[in-house]
N, C-alpha and C positions, 0 to 999 in steps of 0.2 A: 714166578716173578710178577705176574699180574696182581696177585694179592698184595705184594710188598708195595707196589706203586699206588694201589688204591688205599692201602692202610696209611701210607705217607700223606696222601691227600686229606684223609680224614683227620690225621694227627695235626696237619697244618691248619685246618679249619678250627680244630679244638684249641690250638695255640693262639690263633687270632681271637678266639673267644676269651681266652685268658688275658690277652693284652687289652681287649675291650673292657673286661671286668676291672682291670687296674686303672684304666683311663676314665671310665664313666663311674661316678660315685653313687651308683644305685645299688640297693640290696638285692641284686639279681645274681644268681650263681653263674660262674663262668661257663658251665656246661650249657646253660640256657642260651647264653650269647652265641656259643658255638653252634647250637641247633638252629638258631635264627639265621646265622650267617650261612649255614649249609642250605637251609630252605631258600634263602634269597639267591644264593649262587645257582641252585637248581632251577628256580622259577625264572630267573633272568638269563639263563643260558650260559653263565660263566662256567658251570660244570654240567656235563651230561650225566644222566642217571647211570649209563653204562660205565662211566669212569669210577664209580664207587659201589655199584650194586652188589657184586659178588662178595666183597669184604663186608659190606653192611649187612647182607643176609647172614653171613657167618657170625658176625657180632651179635645179631639178634638171636640166633640159635643158641649161643652160649650164654646169653644174658642171665638165665636163672642161676648159673654158677656164681655170678657176681653177687648174688644176695646171700651166699653162705657166710661170708665174714660178718655181715650185718646181723644175721641170725645168731651167730656165735657171740657177738658183742651183747646182744640182748640177753642171752643165757648167762653171760658173765655178770651182768648188772641186774640179775633177778632180785637181789635184796633191795635195790632202790626202786625197782619196778613193782614189786609185790604190793605195797600199800595202795597204789593207784591202778592196779590191774583191771578192775571192773570198768572204771571210766575209760581207760585206754581201749579196751575191747569194744565198748559201746561206740566210741568215736570212730574206731577203725571200721566197724560194720556199717555205721551210718555213712561215712565218707566213701566207702567202697560202693554202696548202693547208689549214692548220688553221682559218683563218677561214672558208673555203668549206665545210669539213666541219661546223663548228659551226653556221654559218648554215643549211645544209641540214637538219641535225637539228632545229634550233629551228623551222624552217618546217614540217617534217613533223609535229612535235609540235603546233604551232598548228593545222594543217589537221585533224589527227585530233581535237583538242579541239573544234574548230568543228563537225565532223560529229557528234560525240557529243552536243553541246549541241542540235543540231537534231533529233536522234532523240527527245529527252525531251519 
C-alpha cells in the first residue's frame, strides 16, 4: 500500500508538470517541469524524501526496460536512419563523452562543497 501512495504522489507531481506545460508557452517538455516541481517540493519541505523514496528507487531500477520501445522504434526506422548513420553515431559518442565529463565535474564540485560545508 505504501508503494501505491508514493506512486500517486509522483503521478500527481507529473500531472502538475503537464498542467504547467500547457500553461507556460515554452518549448520545455512536461516531464522536465514535473522534475523541477519535484525538486522544489523536496528542497522546500513540501515533500519529504521518505514519502517517495521506495517507489522512486523502484522506478529507477526498471528504467532500462523503458528504453526497449525506443530501441525497437529505431530498428523499425532503419531505412530512414541508414543514410545518416555515421553522423548520428559520431554525435552520440561526442555528446555521451561531454555529458560524462560535465557530470563528473559537477559531482566533484558538489563533493568539494559538501566537505567545505562540514569543516565550518
